N, C-alpha and C positions, 0 to 999 in steps of 0.2 A: 171775206173770211178765207183764211188759208186752210187747205184741206190736204191731209197726208193719209195715204191709204196703202196698205200692204197687199199689192196685187198678187204677189207670189203665193201668199197664204190663201187668198181667195181662190185662185186657180187650183191649188193642190186640194183644198177641202171640197171644192165643188166637184172635182173628179172623184174624190173618195165617196161622196154622197151618191153619185150616179152609179158607181161600181157596186156599192152596198145595196142599192135599190134593185139593180138588175140581178145580182146574185141572190138576193132574198126572194125575188119572184121565181127564179129558176129552182131554188131549193123547195119552195112551197109547191111548185108544179111537180117536182119529183116526189114530194110527199103524197100528192093526190094520185099520181101514177101508181105508186107502190100500194096505196090503200085499195085500189080497184083491181090491180093486176096480181099483187101478191099479198092477200089479206093476212097470211100467216106472219107477215113482217110488220104488223100493225104498230108495234113498239117503235121500230125504226121510223115509220111514217110519222108518228107523233113527235119524235125527236127532231126530225127534219122540219116539221111544221113549226115548232116553237123556235127552232134556229132561224128559219126563214122570216118569221115575224120579227125576231130580234134584229136581223139585218135590215129589214124594211124600216123598222123604227129608227135605226141608226142612219139609214139613208134619208129619212124624213127630217131628222135632226139636222144633218149637214145640209140638206137641200134647202130647208127654210132659211138657214143663215147665209149660205154661200151660193146656192144654185138658183133660187127663185128670183125672178125679175118682176118689179124692181127689188133689188136686195135691200136689207135693212139699212146699210150704209147709204145707199142711194136715196132712200126715203128720208133719212135724217138730213142729208145734204139739202134735199128739196125743202124740207120743213124749216131749215135754218137759213135758207137763201135770203140774202139781203143784209146779213150781218157784215160789218166792216172788217178791215184787216187787223183790228185789234184782237180778233178772235182766231183761234187755231183749233182745228178739229182733227183728231187722230183716230183712224179706224184700224183696229187689229195690230197696233204697235205697242200697246201697253197691257198690263195684266187685265184691264177691262177692255171689252171690245170697242167701245166708243167713248172717247174722252174729249170734252170741250174745255178749253182754257180761254178766259177773257175777262173783261171788267166785272162781270157778275160772279167771278170766282172759277173754281175748278168743278166741273160737272161730270158725273158718271151718267151716261144715257143708256138706259136698259130698254131695248125695243121688244115689243110683243106683237105677234100677228093674230092672236086669237080674236074670234068674233063673239057675238052674243053680249049678254049683260055682264059687266064687270063691276063687282062690289067689293067693299072692304068690311069684313065682319069678324069679330072676335080675334083681332090681331092678324088676320090673313086676307090676302086678295083671293077672290073666288070668281069662277066663271059659271054663270047660271043661264037657265032658259034654253029655248030651242026645241024642247020636246024630245021624243024618241030618236028622230032622224039625226038631229044635231048631236045628241048623246052618242049615237052609234058612230058618227063621223069622228067625234073627238076620241073615241076609244080605239079606232082602227086606222084612221086616215089623217088625223090632225095631231100635232104636238100639243100636249096639255100645258096649262098655265104654269104648272110647277109651284115652287115655293119662293116667291119674291121676298117674303119675310125672312127667309134664311139667306137668300142670295145677297141682299143689300149689305148686311154687316160684313160678309166675306169680301165683297167688292170694295167697300170702303177701306177695310183693313189692308187689302193687297195693294191698292193704289197709294195709301198712306205710306206703307213700307217702301214702295217703289220710288215715290217722290223724295222720301227722306234719304234714300240711297243716292239719288241723283243730286240732291241739294242738301248735303249733310250739315252745312253751316248756315242754312236759311230756315227761318220759321215759315212754313207753308200752311196756309189756311186748310182746314179740314174740307175734303171734297163733299160736294152735295150730290144728291141722287134724284133723278126724275125717271119715272116709268112712262114710256110712250107706246100707245097702242096705234099701230099703223094701219090696221084693217078698218076700212070705212064702215064695216058692219058691226063694229064694236060700240056698244052702248055703255058709256062710262057713268056710273052712279056711285061716286066715291065721296064719303064723308069721313073726316077725322083720320085720314091715312097719315102715317108719319112722314111720308115724302110725297111730292107732287105726282099725281097720276093723271095724265092728259092724253088727248088724241094728238096725232101728228100736227094737225092744223093749229093747235094751241101751244106747241112746244116753244116757238120763238117768243111768243108773248110771255110765257112763264119765265124764260131765261131773262128777258129784258126787265121784267118786273122785279126779279130778285136783284138785278144789278142796281136798280134805283134804291132799293132798301138798304143794301150793305155792299157797296162796290169794293173790289179788290184794287189796291193802289197800282197805278200803271207800272211802277218800277218792279213790283212783285210779279205782275203778269209777264213782264219781259224776262225776268229771271227764270220763271218756269218754262216759258216758251224756248228760251235759249238752251236750257238744259235738255229739253226734249228734242232739240234739233240733232242731237247725237244719236238718235235711235236708228 
């Protein structure tokens, strides 16, 4: 498998995450200092507290994607290890963060690091369980699951437009989507979800199975990969 990764973007965003986290902690510390030393400035203390929390969440967002080791791209690489050179994997080079092109088609890979019970109910993916402690950690120290049900159409549309621009005279198959939970403590209990939702250990199996059902012609794979080489 050929792997292409935007190292410059990773370094820049990793640095941004660290700075945001440090500044956020410093701002919250300043808020505490003002609260006890100058109680008459309580309004300012609250403003600093919320600002510090916002910066800390920004640092968490960037840190989970570009600072934590192993990074999501590294976990995806490991999960797909063993695929042959007919496959090309692009990290942070296209409108979606992780794009796989090969005989099984064009795949948007959306990684999530959330732990706990992952279910699909009433048209939405949800994170459940863990009690008060896990709920507290999710509220203040962990990034939430967000809205994959909204992210998926946006990702598909953006990649579709991107590939159409790259290959204006070629009919490119619609991209497929897979949600991958990379945290070993994720308990995936998914039924009837519109896209595959798997643990990292089952990602390669899912991709290969799709390739057997409806493979993309080799000449089409080559066209897409050749077009993406200009990134």
